[in-house]
N, C-alpha and C positions, 0 to 999 in steps of 0.2 A: 327627529329624536323621538324615542318611544314615549308613549303616555302610560306606559304600565306602571304600576307602583313597585317601590323596591321590594324585593323579597329576599330571603336568605340565601347565600350561595348553595348551601347544602340542598336547597329546594330543586335544583337544576340537575342533580347529578344523573338521575335516571334518564334525562332527556338529552345527553351526551352519547354520541356513537362510539364507545370506548371497544377497541380489540376484544374478540371473544374467541378463546381456544382452550383446549384441553391439554395443550402440548406442554409437558413442565418445563420449568426453568431449570430445575435440578436434572441433571442427565441420567444419574444412575447408571451409568454404563456397565460397572461390572456385574450388574444384575440383569440387565436389560439385553446386553450383547449375545449372551448363550441363547436366548429365546428366539431372537431374530435369526441366529445361525442355525439354529433347529427349523424354523420355518423355510430357509434356503433349501436345505436338505431334504426337506418333505416334499417340496415343490419341485426338486432337481433344477434348481435355478441355473446351474452349470449347464445342464444338458439343454434345458429349453433355451438357453442363449446361443447354443450350437445352432440349433433348430433355425433360430429368427436369423441368424447372420449366414446361414448356409448359402454358399454360392458367391458371396462377397469376396470382396480382395482380402487375402489373408495375410495376417501379420503374426510371425512365430518367433516368440523369445524362447528360447532353449534353456532349461533349467540347469545349471551347473550342480550337480548332485552333493548335498552334504553326506558326511559320515553317519551312518545309522549306530550310534554309540553313544548315547546320552541325552539328557534333556537339552532343548535348545537355548542357545545363550543369545547375548545382545547382537552378536555378529550375525546369526541365524536370522534374528528378527528383523533388523535394519535391511539386510539382502533380500529377504522374502518380501517383506513389505513394499520396497522399492520396485521389486519386479511386479508385484500385484497393483501398484499405482500404474505403472507404465501398460500393463495388459487392460487393464479397466479402460484407461484413457484411449486406447487403441479401439477397444470396442465401442466407447462412446463415439468415435469417429464414424461408427458404422461398419468398421472392418471384422471379419471373423477372426478372433484373437484366441486361439485355444492356449491353454497354458497345462502341461503336463510335467507335474512335479516327480522328482527321481531321487533316487538315494544311492550313494556307493557303498555297496555291501562287502566288498571284498577287501583284502590287504591287511597290514599291520595293525592299524588301530584296532580292529576287532579282534584279531589274533590275541593281541596283547591283553585285552581285557579278559579273555578266556585264560590265558596263561596266569593273569592275578589271580583268578580264581583257584586255579590249579596250585599256585604257590602257598596261598592261604591253606589249601588242604594237604600242602607238602607233598603233591603230586609232580612227576616228571613227564612234561609234554611228549618228550620223545618216547616214552613207555606207553602211550596213548595210542591205539591203531589211528592212522591216518583218517579213514572215513568216520570214525567215531568223532574224531577233533574237528573235522569239517561239518559235521552234522551240528554240532555245538555251536559252531561259530555261524552258522546259517540261522539257528535257532534264536541265537543272540541278536542277529541282525533283524530278524523278522520282529521281534519283540521291539526293539527301539523304532524300527520304522512305524509300527502301530501308534507308539507313544508319540512320537513327533509328529506324526500326521494330525492326530487330535490338537496338538500345540499350535501346529501351524494354521489349521482351521479356525482355531480360536483368535488366531491374529486377524481373521477375515480375509485369509488367502483364498481366492477361488479358482478352482482348478478341477481337474480330472482326478479326484481323490480316489474314485473306486478303482481307476486302473492307471496307477502310476506306474514309472519305469523304475525297476530295480535291476543292477548289473548282475545279481544272482539269479535271476530268472532264466530258465532253460533257454529261451529264444533269444535273450541278450547275451548269454554265454557263448551259445552257438555263432552269433554273428560276431561277437569280439574275435572268437578263434578264427572264423572267416576273414576278417579284417588282417589278422596276423599272416594268415596264408595268402593273401594278396600281396602282402612284402614278400614273403617267400616265393611267391610263383615270379615276381618280377625281379629277383635276386637282389631284394634290398635288406638281407639280413646276414650276418656274419657272427660266427663265435671266435672269440679271441680272449686273450689275457692282457688286461690292462689296468691300471690302479682307477677303482672307483670308490666312492663314498662307502664305508661299511659300519655298521654297527655291531661291536663285539657283544653287545648285551642282547640284541635282537638276532644275532646271527645271520644278518642278511645285507644286501646292497640296499642303498638309499638313493631316492632322487633328489636332486637339488631342493625341490619344494618340500621335502620332508625333514629340512635340516634348518635350523635355526642357531644364531650365533650369539655367545655369552662370553662376558669378560672373566677369565680364569688366571689364575697365578700358577705359572708352569716352570719346571727345571731347565735351567739353562746351562750348557756347557761347551767349552773349548776344548778339542781335542788334537793332539799332535799325529799327523802322519809323516812317517820317516820317507824322504826321497831316497829312492835306491838308484833311479835313471833318470838323467837329464841330458840327451843328446845335444841340445843346442846350448845348454849352460852347466857344463860337467861341475862346476863348483858348486851346484846346488846339493849335489849327493852328499848326503849325511845330514843336511838340514831338515827341518820339519815344518812341512805345510799345516797351517792351523785352521781348522774350521770350527764354525759356531754354529749350534743347533737347538732348538727348543723340544725336540723329539728324540731324547737319547735312546729311545727303544729302537730306532732306526739304525744306529751305529751297528748292531749285528747283522745287519742286511745290506751294509755298504758294499758296493762295487767299484766306485771310481769317485775321482775328484773334479769338478768343474771349475773352470777360469774364464775370466772375461778376456776377449781377445785384446780389447783397447784400454784393458787395464793396466796401471804400473804397479809392481810389486818390490817390496823392500825386504832385502835379507838382512835382519837384525839380530844381534846377540840378546840374550834375556838372563836377567839377574833374578836372585831370590827376593831382594829389598832393593835398596838404592844402589845405583851405580857406584862402584868403589872408586875412590879419589885417586888411588894408585895406579888406574887403568886410563893412560892417555890416548890422545888420537893417534892411530897406527899401530898401536901395541895389538898383539893377538887377543881375540876375544874369547874368555873362556868363563864359565860359570864356576868351575872348580869346585873347592868346597864350600862356596857360599850359597850354591844353590838350593832350594827346598829340596827335602827327600823325594817328592813323588815327580819332579821335574826333571828330566833327563836329556832335555832339548837343550843343545848350546846355541843354537841360533834358529830363528823361526821366520816364515816367510808369509808376509801381510800386505795387503793392499794399501797403496795411496790413493788419495781422493785427489780429482783434478778441479776442485772447486778452490779458488784463490782463499787463502786464509784458513782453510779447513783440510789441508793435505793430509794431516796426520790424525785425523778425527778417530778412524778405525783402530790405531795403534794406541791412542790414548783410552779409548773405551774398553781395549783389551787388558790394558794395564789396570783399569779400575775393575776389571771383573775378576782379573787373576791375582791381583796383588803384586805381580811382578813388574820388574822395570825392564824397559826395551829401550836399548840405546841407538840412536839415529843420529849421525853425523853427516858432513858434507862428503865423507869418503864411503858412507853406507851403499854399497851395491844396489842399483835400481834394475829391474827386469821388466821387460814388456810382456804382455800375456803371450805373444806369440812364441816367446823364449821357452815357455812351458810345454809346447807341442811335442810330443812323443816321451814326455817325462812319466815315470812310473814311481808310485809310492807303495809302501806295503801297510797292511791292516795292522792297527794297535794289537791285535789278538793272534797276530801271523803264527805265533809258537802253536797254535791249535793244530796247524795243518789244514789240509783238505780246502774246502772253501775259503778259510781265511788265509790261507798261504797264496792265494793267487795273486797277480799283480794287480795293484789298483791304478788304471791309467789317468793321466790328467786330459780331460775332453774340454773342448771350446764350447763356452754356452752363452747365447746370446741374452738369457734371463739373469746374468750374474751381474749384480750391481754393487755398488759401496756405500748404499744407504744405511746398511747396517751389518753387523757380523764382522768378517775377515776378508771379503772379496774372495773367498773360495768356498765351495759348497760341495759337502759330501753328497755322493749319488747313490740312492736306493732305488732302483727301478720298480720295485714292489710298492714304493710307497709314496709317490709323486708322479704328477702328470709330466712336468718338465725331465724328470729325472728318468722316466720311463721312455719318454721320446728321443732323449740324447743318448742313453744307453742302447736302447734298441737300434738306433742308427749306428752303432759302434759294435754290435754284436753282442751286447751285454743283454740276456733276459731275465725275467724275474725269476726267483727261486723258490717262491711260497713258503717262506720260513715261518711266517705268522698264521696260525690257523683262524678259523672263523669265530672261535670265543676269544681271541686276542692273546692267545698263549703261543710261544715258538713250538713248532713241531718238536716231539718226542726226540727223533734224531738229529736235531740240530747240534752242533759241536759245543756251542756257547748257549748257556741258559735254555738248554732244550727241555721242553715239556714245562717251562717256567712261565710266569705272567700273572695278571694279564698287564698288556702293554699300556691300558688306559688307567692301571692302578697308580694312585700318585706317590706311594710308597716303593713301588718297584722301581721307578723311574726316578726316584728323589736322588738328591746328591750323596744319600747313604745307603741306597739301594744297590743291588747286586750289579747293575751294568757299570755305575761310576765307582763302585768298589773296584772291581775288575780291571776297569781303565786306570784307575789310580795304581793298583798293584803293578800294572803293565808299565807305568811311567808315562802314560800319554793324557791323563788328564790335568790340564793346565788351569781349568777354573771350573767350578759348578756351584750353583745357588739355586735355592728354592722359591725365588722371589720375581721371577719375568711376569709382568702383568700384560695380557695381550686378549684379543678376542679370538674365539676358538668354536670350531662347530659343533653342534650336539643333535642328538635325534630329538625332533619336537615331540616325540611320543614319550620316551624312556627318560628323556632329559640328560642321557649319558653321553660322554664324549665319542665321536667318532673318529675313524681313521680313514686314510687312503690305504686301499688294499688290493694288490693285483690278483684276481681271481678269474677263472673262466667264466665269462659271460657272454650273453647274446647282445647284439647291437645292431642298431639301425644307423647305417653310415649317413654323415651330413655332406659328404663332399664327393661322393662316388656319382659318376655320372649315370643317369638313369635313362636307359635306352629302350626299355621293354614297357609296353603298355600293360598295365594290371589288368588280369582277366576280369571282366564284367565290373570294371570300375566305374563306368558311366561318365567317362571324362568327356567333355565337351569344350571347345574354346571358339573365339571367333566372334564377331558383333562388335558394335559400338561398346566402346569402353568408357566407363566412370570410375569415379574413386571406389566403387564397389563391385567393379566386375572382376573377375576371377583372373584374369591373365592379361599381362601388358604384351607389347610387340616383341620385347627382347627375350621373354621367355615363355616357351610354350609348354603344355602340360604333358612331361614325361614321354614322349613318345618321338618328337622331331628333332630335337638339338643336343639330347643328351645334357639337358641342366641338371644339376644336383639338387638334391632335397633343399639345401640350405638357399639355393638361388630362387628355387619356386616359391619357398616359404617367406623369403625377404620380398619376392613381387607380390606375394599374396598380401602381405602387410601394407605395401603400398597402395592397394587396391581395396583396403578396408576403411571404413570410417572408425577412427578412434574417438571415444569422448571421455575425458577431455582430450583435445588433440596432443597435448602434451606426451601423453602415453604413447604415440606412435615411436618417438625415439627410445623410449624404454624397451619396448618389446623388440624393435630393430637390433638395438646393441646387445639384447641376450641371445637373439637368434645368430646374429652376426658372431658372436664369441663362444656360442656353446660346443661341447664335444659331442662327439657321436651318442646316441641316445642310447643307454643301456637299459633294456626292457626286461631284462631276468631277473628274478628274485628268489631266493633260496628259503621260501616259506611253504606253507601247507594251503592257505585258504585265499584260492585265487583261480584265475583261468589258467590251466597249463598252456606251455609252450607246446602244441602238439605237433612236434616234429619226430621225424626218425632220422638218424646221423649214421651213416655209413661207417663201420667200424675200421676199415681198411683206408678209405679215401678222406674220410672227415667230413665229406660233403652231406649237406641234408638233402633228402627226397624231395624232388619237386615232380609231383604227378597229380594233375587235376582230379582225376578218378579217385584216387587214395583220399586226397583234400576234400572231396564231396563225401564221401563215407564218414570222415571224420566229423564235419559240420552236421551230418545228419544223426550221428551218433550223440552229438550235443544237443540238439534238438530234442532227443528223445530222453535223454538221461542228465543234462547238463554237464557241468565240469567233471563231476564225480565219474562219468562215463570212461575218461580218459585214464583214471587211476587203477579204476578196474576193468580195463577194457580186454577184449580178446584181440590183441595186437595184431596177430596173423590174419584174423578176419578182416582188420581195417587195411591191412597192407593187401589183401588179395592174393591171388594165385601165383601174380607175377614178381613176387619178392618173397624172400625167406626171412623171418623175423630174426633167426641167427646171426644174420649179418648187419643189423641195426640195432644200434642204442636208441632206446626209448627216452625222450628228454622229460624229465619230471619237475624242472623248474617252473615257477608261475611267472605270469606276466607282471610287470609293474603295473600297479593300480593306475597310474595315470595314462596308461595305455587303455586300461577299461574305460574310464571317464572320457579319454579322447576319441574313444570310438562311439559315443553314444549318440552322436548325431546320425549314425549309420542306422540305429534301430529305433530310434525316437523320430527324428526330424523326416529321414528318408522312409524309415519304416512305416510311418503313419500317413505321411502325405505325399510319398512317390519318390522315385530315385531320382537324382539329381537337384531335389529341392534343398535349399539353404536356409539356415534359420536367419531371420532379419536382425536379432539382436541376442548377444551373450552379456550377461550382466555378472559381476563377481568382485572381489576385493583386489585391491593392489598387489597383493601377493600371488595372484594366479597369473601374472606375466609369466612367471616361471613354472607355472602348474598347469591348470586346466586350458587357459587361453593358448598356451604354447604346445601342449601335448594334442590339443584338438587340431590346431593347426598342421603341426607335422603329420599327423596321422591322416588329415584329409589331403594334405599336399602330396604325400606319399602314394595314396591310392586314388585320389581325384585329380590331381593337379591344382587344386584351388582351395581356398579355406573354406570350412564350413558355414561362415557366417559372414554378414553383410556388415555388420556394424558391431562394435564392442565398447561397453559402457563399464568404467573401472571406478569403484567408490572406495573410500578411505576405510579406516577401522574405528570402531566404536570405544571410546576412552572414558575414563570416569570423569566426574566434574570439574577435576582439576588438570586434566589433560595427561593423567597416567595410564598406562596400560593396565586393564582389569585383571586381578590376581586374587586368588582365595587366599594366598598366604599374605597378601597385603589387606584383605578383607575390604576390599573396593568394588566388589563385583555388583553390577546393577542388573539384578534379574528380571528380564521381561515378563515372565509369568507371575511374578509378584507385582508389577506395575499393572498388567492386566487385571489380575484379582482385587486390586485397590481402586484403580482409576479409570480402566477400561482400556480396550485396545486401540480406539479411535485417539486417545490422547498420544498413545506411541506412535501412531500413524502420523498424527500432526507434527510430533518432533521429526521424524524421518523426512517428512515433506520438506519441512522448514530447514534443514540443516543444509550446508554447503557440503554435500556428501563426496564431492569429488576428491576433498582432502579429509584427513581424520577428524571424526567429531566427538563432542563432548556430551555427556548424558549425566545428571545427576538431580538431585532435589531442586536446585534453582532454574535448571534447564526445563525440567519437567513442569514447573510451577509456571514458567513463562508459555509453554506448550498449553497447559490447562487454561490459562487466562485467555488465549488466543482463541481457543475452542469455545469458551463460555461466552465470548462477545460474539463469536459468529452464531452460535447457537440461539443467543437471544436475537439476533437480526432474524432468524427464520421464525422464531417465536412470535416476533411483533407481525412478519408478513402474514403468518397463519392467522392471527386474530383480525389483521386488518382486511383480510382478503374472505372472512368469514360471510357466508351467503352472498358471495361474489358470482354473478350469473354473466358469463361472458356475452351470449346472445342480446341480452337487454341493457347492458351496462356498458360495454366496450366502446372506445371512441377510437376513430382513425388517427394516424400521425399528424395529418393537417390540421386536425380539432384539438392539438393538445397544447398548452401553454408551453412558453419558452423553456420553464424549467424541466418539464417532463421531456421535451425535446432534446435538452442539452443533457440530461441524464441517459437518455437513450445513445447519444454520442458517446458518452463516457462507458457505457455498456459495450457499444461496439468496439471502442479503444481496448477495453478489456479482454474482448473476444479475440481481437487480433493477437494480443500479448499472449493469452494462454494458447491459442493454435500454434504460435510459434515454437511453443514448448512441446507440444505432443505430436504436430503434424510435420513430419519429415521433408514432406512436399514443397514445403514453405521455403526450405533452403537456408533455415534460420541459425545462426551460430549459438542460439539459446536452446537448440533441440535437447530434450531430455533433461534441462535444468529445472527440475520441479521445485526447487527453493524459489525461483522466480515465480513459477506458477502458484505456488501456495501464498506466498507474500503478496503477490496482486490481488489475489480472492481476499486476504484478510483485510488488506488497506482499502480495498474497494468498499468491503462491508462496514468496515470501521469509519471510514474518513468521509467516502463518499454516500454512503447510505445513513448510517447511525448518526454521525455527527452533523451531517448536512441535510440531505434530502428528507430523511425522514424526521428530521427536528423541524425543519421548515414546515412539512406537510401535516405534521399532527394536528395543527389547528384545523386544518381543511377536512382531515378524517373524522374529527371528533365533532365538529360543530356546523359544518356545511350540510346543506340537504342532501339527502342521499341520492337526489335526481340531479344536483348541481354538477354543470359540466366539469368544473374543476377537480371536483372528488371524484367523478367519474374516470376522468383523465388518470387522476392519481392511482386509483384502484386498478386501472388497465394497464398502467405500468408496473405496479406492483405484482400483478399478474406475469407480466412478461420478466421481471426480475426473477421472481419464484421459480418460472420454469427454466431460466438459465442457471441461475446459482445452485439449484438442488443438482442439477447436471454436472456443473464444474466441480462441486465439492464430492460427488460420488466416488470418484477413484481414490480419494485421500480419506474420506470418513464414511465407509460403505454403512457401516450400522446407523450411523445418524442421519445419513441421507436416507435411507431406507425409512426410518422412523418417522422423518419429515415428510416423506412422500405419502405414506400410508396415513398420517395424520389428517392428510388434505384430500387423498383419494384412496380411501381402505378398499383394498381386495385381496382375495385370498389367492389369485391367480397372477397377479401383476405384480411388477417390481420396478422400482426407480433404475436398476440396472440393466433392463430392457431398453431404456431410453436412448437416444441418439443426439449428437451434439446439437444445440439450439441453432435455430436459423437467425441470422442478423441481416436486417434490410441494408442494402448499401446507402440508403438515402439518410440513415441514422448518422453517418459520418458529416459533421457541420462545423469546419475549422473556425468560420467566422462567429458562429455561435459559441463555440469553444472559448475562443480568445475573450468575449466578452464577458463570459461566466467565470473565466479564470480570474478576471480582474475583479468581477463584483465579489467572488469567494476570498480574495484577498483583503478586499475592503471590509468584508464582513468581520474577517479576524481580526483587523484592527480595530473595529467597534467594540467587539467582545472584549479585546484586551483593555480599550478604555473605560468600558463599563466595571470590570473587575475591582478596581479599588473602590467604587463606590458601593458594590455589593458587599466587599470585605468589611467596610465601616459601617454597613446596615444603613446606609443612606436611600438606597434602593434594595427590595427584596429580589427581583428578579430583574432580568433585561426586559420585561414587558412595561415595567414601570419607568423606562428611560426614555427621555427625549434627546435626540442626537442633532447635532448640528456640525456640518461637514464643509470645510472650506473649497475641497473639490466637488467638480461636477461630473457625476458618474454617467457612462452611456447606457442609462436605465431603460430607455425608452418605455414600453408598457409595463415594464416590471415595477412591482411595488416594493421598494428596498427596504421599506420599514417591515414587510412581512419576511423578507429574506434574512435580515438582522435580528428580527424576533423582537423589536421595541415599540414602543407607543408611536413614535414619530421621527421622521429624518427630514431636516433641512439641509438643503445642499447650496454651494455657493456664497457662503457666509462665513467671515472670520478666517482664522487660519487653522490648519488641522481639523482634529474632531473633539468636540466638546459634548459632554455628556451632563444633563441635568434631570432631577425627578421631574416625572411627568404631573402636569395640574390637571390633567382630564381624569376622569372617573372610572372605575374598573366595572365591566361588564359582569354581572353576576353568574353568567353562563360559560363564556369562552375567556373571560379573565382579561381581556385585551382593554386596554384603556384607549378610549375613543372620545371625539368630541361630541357625538350624539348622546353620550350615556350622561344622564343628569345628575345621578348621584351612585356611590358605590353600590354594587348590588343590583341595579335594575340592568335592562336588557339593551344591548345595542340593536342597530336596525336589522342586522343579518339574524341574530337569534331570535329577535321576535317574530322575524317572517318565519324562520323554521317551525318555531312553535306555533305559530298561528295556522299553518298549513297543516 
């Protein structure tokens, strides 16, 4: 026992070795991060990192280009942060992981913004010279590239911001047109007229990825077509086939009726109201004077259903829509679909003559069902895929009655010059279409109350239509027998899930595989994360139509082709194509619109013989070609990206267009792996919308809380599905960040004046607790590596929610709540030269170096701040560091099992103490004596130190009993120990430290 006199506890404060650091507890990220970003830019962090990683294994994440048309939103922020986390983690592994950000600069989104400005000024875009309009589009895109660049940099996104890729750069436009010409030279282009999704507002074809579906209320009508010929059932002549449609505007373009070959049809009389009682079975069925004025049909042909108990549901639904009564008895004539073969009807407006006087044949359609309607479908080959295919097979072609603005062409016999067909009033039950059909006695039912999902342009939010127009297509199912010029295709070698070709499909030159087959094979040899996305992209490619690549707009890369006026064939001449590409390199896409086309054609061709194509390319072809001028252009022909990352909507967008473009020109996917993330929703799980007022602005979050908080949120979410963000969610991210920051602050303070040469101890010299913590660190390291290192073959690759959760849990549970808590006494009160204290600080140094590296991809600003706090340097950065080395000896499962049990018992002791602390019987766990019935395998471990109590007695009584300790408290370390004679005097350890 010490013989020193008792002193006041306050007298010993200066003798305790408290952590010393200037690292602030309060982050102040919103003010601090811009200064750190400026430092990175001044030191050329990205360029220096490329130098340090030069020659290493390369990891290429190819950036999917956002549109350059506005401030970034939460979807942008989530996407870019996730990409940055992955790129930084690959760099941490020691790889050369460049990141080239890019922008999609062409297309409707930008044109639409310019047109909005025109509309405000009451200007007509069509009256502005095309070159002037394109120049305004280019300037608009340039402006927003600059704005978004700064916003992305503010997020901490590290990349080649000085030389990003832009699809409107001349070299990019030249490469894009070169990719198009590869398709042309290999015979993979054709021009044809078939229905495509068309926006009457924007006056252009749209890709599927440019379309979204919304619930609308439409007009539904039932129309009677009089049957005039029926060779297999002559008694049908004079009856009326009933069709049901929700697109009344297609009736003026009708050319045929489709029936189901396996469907049964009933020929039933109809009455204006209830079936008259004086009409008995077997009597002639006639509406006579009882029929409604607008109904002239005496009998109608409607399908029956083969579902037992629901045979008449189509008839019943027709009665409900029309208000008519349909008589069906056991004597009602029933016909099979095949009886309608060869039958002919006439159009309700046949009296107009011309197109409308032509016969309307009945055609067999496998797509006809009895799910809704009448079991008969009217066919307008201009306005439906099934319609087009069936009519074309029977010699009926589109008539192009509806023009680009949605109006019927001026010379059309019925409603010429009228429209637009997407105008609700025009197609309503009281509109001109229904009025004329009513007057013709053919309108059996009409209402404006049909609720259903309908496609809209995602840009204008206006309804779209299917419209047959001459367009350029890339065929999905034509055999590809010609190797594209300079495509750089190769195949063979060992095959893995990420190799380009399988044994069954070779790359475009050997077996005549179709583009669809090549693409499906490439999908099978690509790693999709999460794995379930494989089925989604496969089903989309399996069922997709030919790729329509033309657009009738001004701002984009032109389809630089010459079409022979007589033959209709496009010119395929490598020399001409080479001149076109060179012209684009010199003047960009604008070179085509103002070109000397005779000079491009050369002396072998006469411009008078050729039509110059002025349609532009689908913007998805632009972005789908980016791999050619970014990945291959910067890293060599044949190079493929290791990873593409975008939202789930890109299975029908960029993922697919890139796949098809590369498979068509190279016979393989442009990527080895694809990660799909969900969408960012508000805190309640709703889609963000300005109209709802629930938009969460990433720029506001950064200005108030800092980018690292937003990054913690991204890394912590299960981003494979849709994720939520709101005040509560961000509060959780802030709390997790605060705890982690405090752990770093503690380590920085505890490691003040640490000298590795004089203080570090070896693994063998460390106490059990330190060796156990090294085991925990090694376990953590393996868990984190499984997320970032693909070579580990883990199912958790790229699941950074696991990565971040593991770090936060380790920092909170293993360090702050356990290890740091136990070793505070050692750090504060042991002699500086004490082996246990030296071992603790040695381990803290190891932990610091590991953790600051682990968190650097997630919170790059804070990681830099932490690193510079300990190792200040104008030329160095935490982001130059590589993955920490972990000694295999640290894994000790036996030791881990022992300490797992000790930790469990420690928790039980703490739970037993809590009621006494709550009742103020003890002030802290240091005041408690603990008796345990169980004998723990403590060995040399002082369990009282582990539990932070005064004394532990084992093997007595049952369970855990806690009593206030009768020992006195040391005035320096505050531990209650037997050698302390009275409160405030020193224990032997503290006396020895002070005497030294």
